[in-house]
Backbone as CSV, one residue per row, in Angstrom:
resi,resn,N_x,N_y,N_z,CA_x,CA_y,CA_z,C_x,C_y,C_z
1,UNK,17.372,38.591,99.232,18.133,37.747,98.344,17.936,38.179,96.898
2,UNK,16.725,38.515,96.537,16.434,38.887,95.161,17.201,40.142,94.758
3,UNK,17.306,41.090,95.648,18.045,42.314,95.340,19.537,42.016,95.172
4,UNK,20.086,41.178,96.019,21.487,40.791,95.882,21.712,40.061,94.560
5,UNK,20.793,39.187,94.219,20.869,38.466,92.955,20.847,39.451,91.792
6,UNK,19.934,40.408,91.858,19.814,41.411,90.801,21.051,42.296,90.713
7,UNK,21.742,42.483,91.817,22.969,43.279,91.833,24.164,42.506,91.283
8,UNK,23.974,41.211,90.987,25.044,40.421,90.406,25.908,39.685,91.411
9,UNK,25.441,39.596,92.656,26.206,38.892,93.685,26.244,37.393,93.377
10,UNK,27.369,36.777,93.669,27.498,35.330,93.495,26.760,34.617,94.631
11,UNK,26.565,33.322,94.465,25.946,32.539,95.540,26.753,32.648,96.826
12,UNK,28.069,32.595,96.703,28.931,32.688,97.886,28.783,34.054,98.560
13,UNK,28.706,35.102,97.769,28.542,36.446,98.332,27.194,36.593,99.026
14,UNK,26.147,36.094,98.387,24.810,36.151,98.989,24.805,35.378,100.298
15,UNK,25.406,34.196,100.292,25.466,33.376,101.504,26.157,34.133,102.626
16,UNK,27.249,34.805,102.317,27.975,35.565,103.334,27.167,36.708,103.901
17,UNK,26.482,37.438,103.040,25.684,38.581,103.492,24.505,38.126,104.344
18,UNK,23.862,37.043,103.930,22.643,36.590,104.611,22.889,35.543,105.694
19,UNK,24.143,35.132,105.851,24.458,34.137,106.888,23.868,32.770,106.603
20,UNK,23.889,32.379,105.336,23.357,31.081,104.919,24.489,30.242,104.343
21,UNK,24.216,28.971,104.169,25.136,28.107,103.441,24.952,28.369,101.947
22,UNK,26.024,28.199,101.211,25.952,28.411,99.765,24.954,27.451,99.115
23,UNK,24.865,26.243,99.611,23.918,25.272,99.053,22.473,25.735,99.241
24,UNK,22.201,26.400,100.356,20.859,26.940,100.599,20.560,28.057,99.612
25,UNK,21.539,28.912,99.388,21.363,30.005,98.427,21.105,29.434,97.038
26,UNK,21.868,28.410,96.638,21.673,27.793,95.325,20.238,27.294,95.171
27,UNK,19.720,26.670,96.209,18.351,26.159,96.156,17.351,27.295,96.004
28,UNK,17.552,28.373,96.761,16.644,29.527,96.670,16.734,30.188,95.300
29,UNK,17.939,30.326,94.775,18.114,30.932,93.452,17.398,30.098,92.396
30,UNK,17.527,28.789,92.485,16.829,27.916,91.537,15.323,28.108,91.608
31,UNK,14.810,28.229,92.824,13.361,28.444,92.991,12.930,29.811,92.456
32,UNK,13.771,30.822,92.668,13.474,32.161,92.163,13.419,32.149,90.635
33,UNK,14.420,31.523,90.009,14.443,31.455,88.553,13.208,30.730,88.018
34,UNK,12.824,29.647,88.683,11.634,28.899,88.257,10.369,29.741,88.435
35,UNK,10.274,30.432,89.554,9.080,31.241,89.817,8.952,32.385,88.819
36,UNK,10.073,32.952,88.424,10.061,34.045,87.450,9.990,33.538,86.012
37,UNK,10.105,32.216,85.859,10.090,31.570,84.549,11.178,32.128,83.643
38,UNK,12.388,32.199,84.203,13.553,32.653,83.449,14.644,31.597,83.530
39,UNK,15.601,31.689,82.615,16.629,30.675,82.543,17.945,31.025,83.197
40,UNK,18.118,32.298,83.565,19.393,32.666,84.170,19.260,33.911,85.051
41,UNK,20.345,34.237,85.746,20.362,35.329,86.711,20.170,36.690,86.036
42,UNK,20.695,36.850,84.847,20.552,38.128,84.138,19.084,38.380,83.825
43,UNK,18.396,37.370,83.342,16.969,37.512,83.062,16.181,37.810,84.343
44,UNK,16.582,37.191,85.440,15.930,37.462,86.724,16.149,38.914,87.126
45,UNK,17.372,39.410,86.950,17.673,40.798,87.286,16.828,41.752,86.453
46,UNK,16.640,41.432,85.186,15.810,42.275,84.325,14.350,42.257,84.772
47,UNK,13.873,41.096,85.202,12.504,41.001,85.731,12.341,41.877,86.965
48,UNK,13.323,41.832,87.844,13.285,42.644,89.062,13.239,44.117,88.700
49,UNK,14.119,44.516,87.785,14.166,45.919,87.361,12.853,46.341,86.702
50,UNK,12.376,45.531,85.767,11.163,45.872,85.034,9.929,45.937,85.924
51,UNK,9.917,45.144,86.978,8.784,45.142,87.912,8.893,46.254,88.951
52,UNK,10.020,46.966,88.946,10.211,48.039,89.923,10.445,47.533,91.329
53,UNK,10.950,46.296,91.451,11.155,45.705,92.772,12.506,46.039,93.369
54,UNK,13.364,46.641,92.604,14.728,46.930,93.057,14.788,48.377,93.492
55,UNK,15.410,48.603,94.639,15.517,49.953,95.175,16.492,50.839,94.423
56,UNK,17.180,50.315,93.461,18.169,51.055,92.695,19.439,50.253,92.623
57,UNK,20.059,50.213,91.489,21.259,49.405,91.313,22.336,49.849,92.276
58,UNK,22.931,48.878,92.940,24.034,49.146,93.843,23.611,49.558,95.234
59,UNK,22.365,49.294,95.624,21.901,49.724,96.942,21.959,48.619,97.990
60,UNK,22.367,47.423,97.583,22.403,46.318,98.539,23.610,46.485,99.463
61,UNK,23.615,45.774,100.589,24.735,45.870,101.525,26.059,45.535,100.870
62,UNK,27.107,46.065,101.391,28.441,45.777,100.865,28.704,44.276,100.917
63,UNK,29.254,43.783,99.853,29.524,42.357,99.732,30.990,42.101,99.975
């Protein structure tokens, strides 16, 4: 989920890829943002990149 988030996928797109409800994705995204102590998805993506947790931009499954 974090990689999809970092790639800029919407909640609906993440839900489709992972076979979850969009409401579940929203809850997970909120928890991720809180855990990373950031205010938005862009800041989360930067944290992922800076920590070296992303396999490379654009490597997630087709959305």
